[in-house]
N, C-alpha and C positions, 0 to 999 in steps of 0.2 A: 372535518377533514377525513380522508380515507385512512384505513389501516394500511400502513406502508409495507407490510409483509403480505397480507392477504390479497391486496390488489396487484401483486406482482408475481405471477405463477412461475417465472423463471427462477426465483429464489428457491422455491420448493424443489424444482427440478435439480438444482445443484446440491441441495441438501440430501437428495436421495441418490447421489451418484454411487455406482457399484463399489468404489474403493472405500466408501464410508464404513462399510461393514468391518473391514480390516482395521481401519483407524479406530473405530469405537471399541472393538475387541481389545486392542492394545491399550487404549487410553483407560479403559475400565478394568484392566488387568484380568480379562476374562470374566468380568462381572463379579469379582470377589468382594468389592466394596459394599455390595447390597446388604451384606450381613452386619456391617458396621454403621452405615448411614441409611436411614429410612427413605431418603430421597434419591439414593443411588439406583440406577436401573438394574433390572434383573436379566435383561437380554437386549438384543439389538433393537427390536421393535419398541420396547419400553424406552430406550435411549432416544430414538428418533422422535417418539411422541413427546418426550420432555423437551427436546430441542425445538420442536414445532410450537409447543405451548409458549415457551420463552420468546421465540421469534414473534409470535402473535402479540405478546405483551409489548415487546419492543416496537413492533409496528404500530400499535395503538398509541403508546406514549409519544413516539416520535411524530406520528401523524397528527395527534390531537394537541400536543404541547409544543414540541420543538419547531415544527413547520409554521404554525401560526405566529410564533415569536420571531421568526427569522428576519423579517423586514425591520422590525423595531430594534433588534439587536444590531443589525447592520448599520442603522442610522445612529444609534447611541454609542455603541462600542464601549470598551472599558475606560475607566478613568484612573489617573494616578493621584492618590491622596496620601500625604505623609509617607512618601516613598514605598507605597504599596499599590499593586494593581487591583482595582476594584471592578468586578464583572458588571456588565449591564444587568438591569433587573431581570430581563428575559433569560439571560444565561444562568442566573441564580435559580430561577424557576426550572429551567431545563435540567440542571444538575440535581436539584432536589427530586424531580420527577423520575429521572432515570435511576437514581440511587434507591428511592423508595420502591421502584419496580424490580429491584434486585439485579440490575444490569451491570453492576460493577463486579469485577473479579470473575467474569464468566469462565475464563480458561485456567484459573488458579485451582490447585488441589483442594479437596474438601477439608483437609486438616488445617487449612489457613482460612476457612470460611468461604472458599470459592465454590463454584459449581462443577469444576472439572470438565468443562465442555471442550470440544476440539477447537483448534484455531479457525476452522471453517466457520463455525457459528459466531465467533468473535468478529471475524472479517465481515460476515453477513450483516451483523448489527451495525458495523461501521459503514457499510454500503448503504444501508437504510438511512442511517443518520445523515450521511453526506448529501443524500437526495433532498433532505429537509433543510439543512444548514451546514455547509462545509466548514465554517468556522467552529461551530459547536462540535462537529466530528473530531476536530483536532483535540479539544479538551477531553472528550470522552475516550478517544482511542489511545491517548497517551498513557492510560492505565496499562497498556501493553509493556511499558517499561518494567512493570512488575515481573514480566516473563524473564527479563534479563537478570533482575534481582534474584528471582527463584533459581535461575540456572547457575549463577556465579557467586551469589552471596552465601554466607555461612548460615547455619540453622538458626542462630540467635537473630541474625538480621532478617531472615525470612519471617520468623515469628513476631518480630517487632513491627515490621513495615507492611507485609502483605495483607494481614487482616484489616489494616487501616485503609488500604486501597479498596478492598472488598466492601468496606463500610462507606465509601464515597470520597475519600481524600484523593486529591489530584496529584499528578506527577509531571515532571519535565526531564528532558535530557539536555544538559548544559554543555555543549560541545564547542560551538563556534565563538570566535573572538574577533576584534576589529582587524587583526592581521592574520587570522587563521579561519578562512571560510572553507572552500573545498579542500585546501591543504591543511588537514588537521594535524599533520606532523609539526606544524609551526605553533601549536598551542603553547602558551607561556604562563597561564594561571598557575601560581606556585603553591605546591603542597609541602608543608614542613611538619615534621613530627614533634609534638609537644610532650616531652618526657614527663614533665610535672603533672600534666592532666591526663597522660596516657591516651592521647587522641591526635588526630591530624588537624592542621589549621590551613585554610585556603585563603589566598590573597590574590586579587587581580580583577579583571573585567571579562565578562561574557557578553556577547552581542547576538542579536537575532534569535533569542531563546523563546521558542513557542511555549505559551503558558508559563512564562518565566517566574511568576510569583506562586508557583505550585507549593503544595505541602511537603512533597518529598522530591528531591532532585538526584539524578545520576550525573556526576560531574567528571569531565575529563580534565586532569591537571598534571603538571610536571612535578613528579616526586623525586626525580634523580638529578641532583645538582650538577651543573656543567654539561648536561646533554642538550641536544638541539633537534633530535629526531624522534620518531615514534617509539623508540625503545626506552625513552625516559618518561613515558606517560603511564599513569595509573588511573583507575576509576574509583570514585568516592561516592558515598551516600551522604547527602546533606539533608538534615531535618529542619524545616522552617521553625519549629518550636525552639530550636537552640539559638536562633538569631544570628546576626553577623552578615546577612545579605540584604541589600536594599535594591529597589528598582530605581535606576537612574533616569530612565525614560521609557515610555511606551511608544513604539514606532507607529507612525501615521501611514498605514498601508493602503494599497489599492483595493484589496479584498480580504476575505476571511476576517472581517473586522471584529467579530465576537471573540476571537482568540487573541489575547494580549501577547504581542511579540515584544520582548523586553530587552533592555540593556541592564545588566546587573553588576553591582560592585560587591566583591567579596572582601571583607575586612576581618581577618583573623577568625573566619567562620569555622566552627567545629565540624568535623566530618569523620566518617568511618571508611576505612579502606574496604573496597568490594573486590573480592578475589585476591589475586597475587599482584605484587608490584611489577611494573614494567609491561604488563599485558593489557593495559587500558585501551590502547588503540589497536594493537596488533590482533587481539582476540575479542575483547568485550564490546568495543564500539562497533567493530565489524558485524558482530552478531546483533547488536542493538539496532544498527542502521538497516540491516536486512529486514528485521521485523518492522521497522518504521516504513521502509519502502513498500512492503506488502500493504501496510495501512494506507499509504498514499495511493496505491493502486485501487484500494477500496473507495477512497475518497474521490478519485477521478471517475470511477465507474458510477458512483452515486450521482456525481455532477452530470455525467452523460445521461443518466436516467432522467434527471430533472430537465435537462435541455431537450431531450426527446419528447417528454410529455408536454412541455410548454410549446414547442414547435408544432407538434401534431394538433394540440387543442386550438391554437391560433389559426393554423392553416385550414382547419375544418369550419371555423366560425367566420373568418374574414372573407368578405365577398368583394370581388372586383370584376368589372365587365360582365355582370349578371351571373357569376357563378363563384363558388368557393375556390380559394386559391390552391387548395390541395389538388384540384383537378388539372392544374397547369403542370406540364412536364418539368419545367424549371424548378418548381416547388416540390412536387412529389419525389423528384430525384434527390433533392437535398434531404428531405425527411427520411426517405428510405436509406440513404447513406448514414444518417445519424443513427438509425435503428440498427443497421448492420454493424457499425463500429461499436455501438453499445453492447450488443450481444457478443461480439468478438472480445471486447474488453472483459466482460463478465466471465467468458469462457476461460481466458488465461488467468484471470484473478483467482478463480476457484480451483483450477488445475494446480496453480502454484501453491495455494493454501493447503491443498491435499498433500502435495509433496512435502511441505514444511511440517505438517502434522505428522506424517509418517516418520521422518527422520528425527524430529524432536522427541516424540514419544519413545522411540527406540533408544535414543541417547539417555532418556530418563530411566528407562528400564535397566539399561546397562549399569547404572549406578547402584541398582538393587541386586542384580545377579548377572551371571555371564549370559550373553546372547547365544542362541543356537546358530547353526550354520545358515539356516534360512533367514533368520533375523539379521545376521551380520550382512548378508547379501542385500537384504532390503534396505538396511541403514546406508550402505555404500551407494546403492542405486538412487535412493530418494534424496540423499544429501547432494549428490552431484546434480540431479535435476533441479532441486530447489535453488542451488547456487547459480545455475544457468538461467532458470526461468525468472528469477527475481529481477535482475537488471533488464532483461528483455521485456518482461511484463510492465515494469515501471516506465520504461521508455514508451512503449506502444500505448498503454492506457492513458497516460498523461497527455501525450500529443493528441490522442483522439478526444480527450475531454476538452482540450482547447479548440480543436476543429469543430466539435459538436456545439460548443457554446457559441462560437463564431457563427456557425450556420443557423443556430437558433435565433440569434439576433437578426440575421439576414432575412429569415422567414418573416419576422415581425416588421421588417422595413423600418420606417422612421419611428414607429412605436417602440421598437426594440432598443432605441437609443435613449428612451425616457425611463425614469425610475418608476413609472406606473406599472411596469411588468417585471416579474422576477428574472427574466432572461438577462437584464442588465447586471444584476447582482451575480448570477451564475457565471456570466462572462468574466467579471472581475475576479471571482473566487477561483475559477479554473486556472487562471494565468500562473499561479504560484506552483501548481502541481508538478510541472516539468522543470522546476528550478530547485525547490528545497528537497532535502534528503538525497542530494546528488542530482545535478542537472542531467538532462538527456545526454549531453555530451559525455558526462562521466559514466552514465549507464552503458554507453557504447564502449567505453574503455574497458568496463568490466565484462561486457558481453562478447567482445570480439575474440577473447581467449577461447570461449566455448564454440565460436565459429571455427577457429583454427584447429582445435583438437577434435572436432567432429561431434560434439555432444548434441547440437541441434539436428544435424543430419541423421544421427542415429535415432533420435526420437521421431523424426519425420518418418523414418522407415518403419518404426513400431506402429505408428498411426496408420501408415499405408498398408500394413499387413493385416489389419483388422477386417473381419468380414462384416459388411454393412448391408443395409436394405438395398436391393438391386436398383431401386428408383434413384439411388444416389451415385450410380456407377459413372454417369457422365461427369459429374463434379469431381469424383475421385480420380478419373483419368486426367482431368485438367490439373489437379493438384500434383499428380505424379509427374506430369511434364514440367511444372514449375519446380519441383524437387530436382529433376534432372538438370535444369538450368542452374539452380543453386549449386549443385554438385560440380558443375563445369566451371563456373566463374570463381568459386572459392579458391581453388588451387592456382587459377590464373593470377590472382592477387598475391596469395601466400607464397607461391614459389619464387617470387621476385626477391624474397629475403630483405626487402628494402623497408625498414620500419616506418620511414616517413610516408612512403607510398601506401603501405598497409593502413596506417592511421588515416590517410586521406580517403581511402575507400571504405574504411571500417563501418561508417554509418550506413552506407548502401548495403553492405553485406548483412549487417544486423537487421536492417529493415526488411531485406529480402527474406531472411529466416523468419522474422515476425509475421510477415504476410502469409507465408506458407503454413507455419504452425497454427496461427489463429484460424486459418482456413480449415485445416484438419480438425481442430477442436470444434468448430461450428458444424462440420460434417458429422462428428460424433454426437453432438447435441441433436442434430436433425435425425440421426439414427434412433435415438431414444425417444424423441418427440417430434415427429415429422412436421406436423401442422404448425407447431409453435416456432420452429427454427428454419424451415426450408427457405423462406423468403430471405432472411438474413444471410444464410449460407450462399444462396445464389448471387445476391448482390455483392457480398464481401469477396467471394472468390473471383467474380468478374472484375471487380476493382483491383484486387490484389494481383491478379494475372497481368493486368495492364502495368502495374507498378514493377513487377518482376521483369517484364520485357523491357521497360525503360531502363532499369538498373543494368540488365544484361547489355543493352545497347551502349550505355555510357561506358561501362568497363571495357567492352570490346573495342570501342573507338578511341579510348583514352590512351595516349602515349605517355610513358613516364617522363619524357622530356618536357611535356606540357605543364608539369607541376609548378614550375617557376612562374608561369603566366597567371596562376591563381593567387600568388602572393602580392600583398599590398606593398607598393613601393613607397618609401619615405619621401 
């Protein structure tokens, strides 16, 4: 198998984005850790060299071990033995290989045995892993729960648990319950304080828990007796070594079969409070889920990469009517659209990851010292952008992963329906991405606020103001026109002050913002590397332009009085 980093030049392109210099400078505290740790970088070039070496190792391990195991893992899946979830043999091999390669704890500080890498590199490894096996990506990427533990846990908890994650122990986030899915305020798993043992005890059931038999769990539970909303919820850390949690069942899923999705029973399980009481949902889970959504964006992008490669390879090999099918317009249009949506997905994935890196590292520095005025402005700016781009990116990349997987199967024709080709597995794996960690509909609910307060429009104007290669002027003018349309239709909806009508049109406005922003990001990629990205920029902006005009037409022609006609009558 290939090295999944070296055979994909777009990854290096994003690793060398201009903002990385500022991110690394902050992350490395102006390279002061080099005096304490011999593997800490001495300057930016040294840091990038370290990142690239680790990405090469990740690409090799994932290409040589995880990818070849993917089909067997999908066929075998995990088993439940004595109330425990037992990984498939290939999954065990994958975890061992990635741990031995030092790929656990990438973003954790060195004092906890991590590598102190930026979030961009962690997301990049997730992107690579998802291309090989989206189910394994779930297990590997859940180590990002340690980011939440680092951010909100106390020092004793950090020292107890984070080194274990860096050494290869797995994590899970236990949020949903049989009666609390998207509505996490309805969580009822009970947390009571045990005065005799000086600890908390958890009792209840959790459902649809990814990697539910993990070593270390972050658990959302109701700590305040008599409450029924989010203000009564706290976050807890459960250590599997303490016992008290059993796997009731492993769900029989459509896809991502290597990742056990479990129903868990908590019976007087010992746990530690993470952070402050009553902030479990309001603050900690929101942060946890934003990180998870970024991870799902990476998973979706990796799946799009796999779909593109499978579709292209098959279209180049398959002959019909005396020529390869890639020569037929109906096919090369599909393959070109897959590639454009892939490159657009990767563009917003890494743009969002950079925004997250910037605000997270500045928040971390703020715990050590006062920020100067420039840093305060940066923190405010990038936190706002990360909050806006996360739901937008999650919605766009996961919908594109599904479309790309669908088109990949279509390119294969009847063969794509058979298990002889990976596209059948890719298609099943992609389907969950726009459901878990918040459905696309919930991402729209989060994103529409940023439409209405102008965050997306403001960022479009920033992109529009940048000086680019004159060869891109034509595409830039078309994006400017799309931006004008967006600027016109947004108040047309918002000014009605009708919440039901705004909710009805919300997805169209969010998608409109997405098409334009992703178009600008591809334009910026083409400015930095014209040959690599101009094809995708042209195809994507052409398609996005069509969608924006369709949305404009729908909103212009839609009368508020027509809303009732869309409702299903009993």
